[in-house]
C-alpha positions as CSV (number, residue, x, y, z in Angstrom):
1,M,3.5,22.3,45.2
2,P,1.3,23.6,42.0
3,S,0.1,21.2,39.3
4,E,1.8,21.6,36.0
5,P,-0.3,23.5,33.5
6,A,-2.6,21.5,31.6
7,Q,0.0,23.0,28.9
8,N,3.0,20.7,29.6
9,R,1.3,17.6,31.3
10,A,1.1,14.5,29.4
11,R,-2.0,13.2,27.9
12,P,-3.5,10.2,29.1
13,Y,-4.4,8.8,26.1
14,Q,-3.3,9.0,22.8
15,K,-4.8,11.6,19.4
16,S,-5.4,9.5,16.1
17,G,-8.1,12.2,15.0
18,L,-9.6,9.2,14.0
19,Y,-13.3,11.2,15.0
20,V,-12.6,14.5,13.1
21,L,-12.0,12.4,9.9
22,K,-15.2,10.7,11.2
23,N,-17.4,13.9,11.4
24,A,-15.8,15.3,9.3
25,V,-17.2,13.1,6.1
26,A,-20.7,12.3,7.8
27,K,-20.7,16.3,7.8
28,L,-19.6,16.5,4.4
29,G,-20.3,13.1,2.4
30,S,-18.1,12.4,-0.9
31,R,-16.7,16.6,-0.3
32,A,-14.9,15.3,2.2
33,L,-12.9,12.9,0.1
34,P,-9.5,14.3,-1.4
35,T,-9.0,15.4,-4.9
36,K,-7.9,13.3,-8.0
37,R,-5.4,15.2,-7.3
38,T,-3.4,13.2,-4.4
39,A,-2.3,10.5,-4.1
40,L,-4.6,9.1,-1.7
41,G,-7.4,11.0,-4.1
42,R,-6.3,8.6,-6.8
43,A,-6.5,5.5,-5.0
44,L,-9.4,6.2,-3.9
45,H,-10.7,6.8,-7.2
46,E,-9.4,3.4,-8.9
47,W,-10.8,1.4,-6.2
48,R,-14.1,3.2,-6.8
49,V,-13.9,2.5,-10.6
50,A,-12.8,-1.3,-9.9
51,L,-15.3,-1.9,-7.6
52,I,-17.8,-0.3,-10.3
53,A,-16.5,-3.0,-12.9
54,D,-16.5,-5.5,-9.9
55,L,-20.3,-5.3,-10.5
56,G,-20.7,-5.6,-13.8
57,G,-20.1,-1.8,-14.7
58,D,-21.3,1.4,-14.7
59,D,-24.3,1.1,-16.8
60,T,-25.4,-2.1,-14.8
61,I,-25.1,-0.9,-11.1
62,T,-28.2,0.3,-9.6
63,T,-29.2,3.0,-7.8
64,Q,-28.2,1.2,-4.0
65,Q,-26.0,-0.2,-5.6
66,R,-24.5,3.2,-6.8
67,A,-24.6,4.3,-2.8
68,L,-23.5,1.5,-1.7
69,V,-20.9,2.0,-3.4
70,E,-19.7,5.7,-1.9
71,L,-20.3,4.5,1.3
72,T,-17.7,1.6,1.2
73,V,-15.6,4.3,-0.8
74,R,-15.7,6.8,2.6
75,T,-15.4,3.9,4.9
76,K,-12.0,2.1,2.8
77,L,-11.1,5.9,3.8
78,L,-11.0,6.0,7.6
79,V,-9.9,2.2,7.6
80,D,-7.3,3.0,5.7
81,S,-6.8,6.6,8.3
82,V,-7.0,4.4,10.6
83,D,-4.4,1.5,9.8
84,A,-1.8,4.2,8.9
85,Y,-2.4,5.3,12.9
86,V,-2.4,2.6,14.4
87,L,0.8,0.9,12.0
88,G,2.6,4.2,13.4
89,M,2.0,3.4,16.8
90,P,4.7,2.1,18.6
91,S,2.2,-0.4,20.1
92,P,-1.0,-1.8,20.1
93,V,-1.2,-2.4,24.0
94,N,-1.7,-0.1,26.7
95,K,1.2,-1.2,28.7
96,R,-0.7,0.5,32.1
97,S,-3.8,-1.0,31.6
98,R,-2.3,-3.8,29.7
99,S,-4.9,-3.6,27.1
100,L,-5.6,-2.3,23.5
101,F,-5.2,1.2,22.8
102,P,-9.7,2.9,22.4
103,V,-8.9,3.3,18.5
104,V,-7.6,-0.3,17.8
105,K,-10.8,-1.5,18.7
106,E,-12.9,1.0,17.1
107,R,-10.8,0.2,13.8
108,G,-12.1,-3.9,14.5
109,A,-15.4,-2.0,13.9
110,L,-15.0,0.1,11.0
111,V,-12.3,-3.0,8.9
112,G,-16.1,-5.3,9.8
113,Q,-18.3,-2.7,8.5
114,L,-16.4,-2.4,5.7
115,Q,-16.7,-6.1,5.2
116,S,-20.4,-5.9,5.6
117,L,-21.1,-3.0,3.3
118,L,-18.4,-5.5,0.8
119,R,-20.4,-8.6,1.8
120,D,-24.2,-7.0,0.7
121,L,-22.6,-5.5,-3.1
122,G,-21.8,-9.4,-3.7
123,L,-18.3,-10.7,-3.1
124,E,-19.3,-12.7,-6.9
125,R,-17.8,-10.7,-9.8
126,R,-20.8,-9.5,-12.6
127,A,-19.3,-9.9,-15.8
128,R,-20.3,-6.9,-18.2
129,E,-23.2,-8.5,-21.3
130,V,-21.8,-8.2,-23.5
131,D,-22.8,-7.9,-27.3
132,I,-20.7,-10.0,-29.8
133,A,-23.1,-9.5,-33.1
134,Q,-22.3,-5.3,-32.8
135,Q,-18.6,-6.3,-32.1
136,L,-18.3,-8.2,-35.3
137,A,-19.8,-5.9,-37.6
138,A,-18.2,-3.1,-36.0
139,M,-15.4,-5.4,-37.0
140,H,-16.1,-6.1,-40.1
141,E,-16.8,-2.3,-41.2
142,Q,-13.0,-1.3,-39.3
143,R,-11.7,-3.5,-42.0
144,A,-14.1,-2.9,-45.2
145,A,-12.3,0.6,-44.3
146,G,-8.8,-0.7,-43.8
147,E,-8.6,0.1,-40.6
148,Q,-6.3,-2.4,-37.7
149,P,-9.0,-3.3,-35.5
150,P,-9.2,-2.5,-31.6
151,A,-5.8,-3.9,-29.8
152,E,-8.4,-5.7,-27.4
153,V,-9.5,-7.3,-30.3
154,A,-6.6,-8.1,-32.4
155,A,-4.9,-9.9,-30.0
156,T,-7.4,-12.8,-29.2
157,P,-7.5,-15.6,-31.0
158,T,-9.4,-17.0,-34.4
159,P,-10.7,-20.2,-34.6
């Protein structure tokens, strides 16, 4: 009895696409990230902007921090993609060998890498330097001109 053609046989593994995505990100860098026209691209961009804001703003971070932010965003894309794949699996355990599928183990390594990058960036939030004298002068100029102050300044109570 001849064996089945290779196309008809069941694969002994599950294809996650993780290595294809990792190679594309490694080869193309930030060009592999989805554009802001997609929901995923917008979410990654918002997360990147929030991360930079937590580090003190775009004008206060160093070149090294900017490079780490870019690596962190790419790693987050990989982790989120693998998470979506793993959560869509019927079970993360290979019943035949009673072990985790390799993609689950690879996810753990990616999460560790993301955690390390975030630790390198710093876990504490840094406040942005605010020039109060300049803001007060701008408010006085606006009042003198008869304009309304900005909403966030107008909402602050005066002592």
